[in-house]
C-alpha positions as a Python dict, from the first residue, in 0.01 Angstrom:
ca = {
    (1, 'X'): (0, 0, 0),
    (2, 'X'): (192, -168, -282),
    (3, 'X'): (422, -467, -253),
    (4, 'X'): (631, -399, -563),
    (5, 'X'): (511, -78, -728),
    (6, 'X'): (685, 252, -657),
    (7, 'X'): (521, 521, -873),
    (8, 'X'): (764, 783, -743),
    (9, 'X'): (1040, 619, -948),
    (10, 'X'): (857, 724, -1264),
    (11, 'X'): (908, 1088, -1172),
    (12, 'X'): (1260, 1062, -1312),
    (13, 'X'): (1106, 988, -1653),
    (14, 'X'): (775, 1173, -1643),
    (15, 'X'): (725, 1542, -1578),
    (16, 'X'): (357, 1530, -1483),
    (17, 'X'): (74, 1291, -1405),
    (18, 'X'): (-29, 1258, -1769),
    (19, 'X'): (319, 1142, -1866),
    (20, 'X'): (324, 906, -1567),
    (21, 'X'): (-6, 756, -1679),
    (22, 'X'): (130, 716, -2032),
    (23, 'X'): (440, 547, -1892),
    (24, 'X'): (219, 319, -1681),
    (25, 'X'): (12, 231, -1988),
    (26, 'X'): (323, 140, -2187),
    (27, 'X'): (463, -49, -1890),
    (28, 'X'): (138, -242, -1847),
    (29, 'X'): (124, -338, -2214),
    (30, 'X'): (489, -441, -2226),
    (31, 'X'): (479, -642, -1906),
    (32, 'X'): (159, -821, -2012),
    (33, 'X'): (320, -926, -2339),
    (34, 'X'): (654, -1014, -2182),
    (35, 'X'): (495, -1229, -1910),
    (36, 'X'): (316, -1433, -2176),
    (37, 'X'): (636, -1464, -2377),
    (38, 'X'): (830, -1559, -2064),
    (39, 'X'): (585, -1842, -1993),
    (40, 'X'): (654, -1971, -2346),
    (41, 'X'): (1029, -1923, -2307),
    (42, 'X'): (1031, -2132, -1991),
    (43, 'X'): (934, -2441, -2190),
    (44, 'X'): (1147, -2359, -2494),
    (45, 'X'): (1472, -2559, -2498),
    (46, 'X'): (1652, -2262, -2660),
    (47, 'X'): (1760, -2022, -2378),
    (48, 'X'): (1802, -1721, -2611),
    (49, 'X'): (1437, -1605, -2607),
    (50, 'X'): (1443, -1606, -2227),
    (51, 'X'): (1768, -1409, -2221),
    (52, 'X'): (1623, -1148, -2458),
    (53, 'X'): (1307, -1116, -2248),
    (54, 'X'): (1503, -1080, -1927),
    (55, 'X'): (1716, -813, -2092),
    (56, 'X'): (1401, -626, -2196),
    (57, 'X'): (1251, -657, -1847),
    (58, 'X'): (1572, -525, -1694),
    (59, 'X'): (1538, -223, -1919),
    (60, 'X'): (1196, -111, -1802),
    (61, 'X'): (1090, -281, -1478),
    (62, 'X'): (1310, -40, -1284),
    (63, 'X'): (1092, 253, -1398),
    (64, 'X'): (808, 160, -1164),
    (65, 'X'): (923, -111, -926),
    (66, 'X'): (1071, -94, -580),
    (67, 'X'): (1444, -152, -542),
    (68, 'X'): (1405, -511, -421),
    (69, 'X'): (1227, -628, -736),
    (70, 'X'): (1443, -413, -963),
    (71, 'X'): (1754, -570, -816),
    (72, 'X'): (1614, -922, -860),
    (73, 'X'): (1537, -859, -1227),
    (74, 'X'): (1883, -709, -1287),
    (75, 'X'): (2049, -1006, -1114),
    (76, 'X'): (1830, -1249, -1305),
    (77, 'X'): (1927, -1096, -1638),
    (78, 'X'): (2296, -1121, -1546),
    (79, 'X'): (2241, -1478, -1430),
    (80, 'X'): (2085, -1566, -1766),
    (81, 'X'): (2414, -1484, -1936),
    (82, 'X'): (2629, -1690, -1699),
    (83, 'X'): (2436, -1974, -1538),
    (84, 'X'): (2294, -2303, -1664),
    (85, 'X'): (1955, -2260, -1826),
    (86, 'X'): (1778, -2490, -1576),
    (87, 'X'): (1898, -2275, -1287),
    (88, 'X'): (1779, -1961, -1469),
    (89, 'X'): (1440, -2118, -1538),
    (90, 'X'): (1397, -2207, -1173),
    (91, 'X'): (1482, -1853, -1065),
    (92, 'X'): (1253, -1701, -1330),
    (93, 'X'): (967, -1913, -1199),
    (94, 'X'): (1032, -1785, -848),
    (95, 'X'): (1020, -1420, -965),
    (96, 'X'): (709, -1458, -1186),
    (97, 'X'): (459, -1409, -901),
    (98, 'X'): (623, -1077, -809),
    (99, 'X'): (610, -959, -1170),
    (100, 'X'): (246, -1061, -1194),
    (101, 'X'): (170, -874, -873),
    (102, 'X'): (357, -570, -1008),
    (103, 'X'): (141, -579, -1319),
    (104, 'X'): (-176, -589, -1109),
    (105, 'X'): (-48, -303, -893),
    (106, 'X'): (33, -87, -1196),
    (107, 'X'): (-316, -152, -1331),
    (108, 'X'): (-474, -63, -995),
    (109, 'X'): (-259, 252, -954),
    (110, 'X'): (-342, 370, -1306),
    (111, 'X'): (-712, 313, -1248),
    (112, 'X'): (-704, 500, -917),
    (113, 'X'): (-524, 797, -1071),
    (114, 'X'): (-769, 811, -1362),
    (115, 'X'): (-1064, 805, -1120),
    (116, 'X'): (-913, 1098, -929),
    (117, 'X'): (-905, 1299, -1253),
    (118, 'X'): (-1269, 1227, -1336),
}
């Protein structure tokens, strides 16, 4: 049903559906802002903003994403501390579509769960 979203992972952090929906709301807001900032960081010659964003993403993407995407984000954050910035930028660009899809899936999941409650 979902390519990247795994709502069951949120059960480690949320005790009930209301808390899961709150987590999804926070996740959605954060990822929306961070994707915009990441687009800006990709053209910024200073690699530090990108490193900070990748560190932030590593901290919360794992709450709702499947292992494959979680692992990619964790590896990407580690890469940002060790690899040339052009290589990091290229890899970030390759992961952006998955993060954008994850955002859409979180939005769709949240909407579906809210409709079930109505």
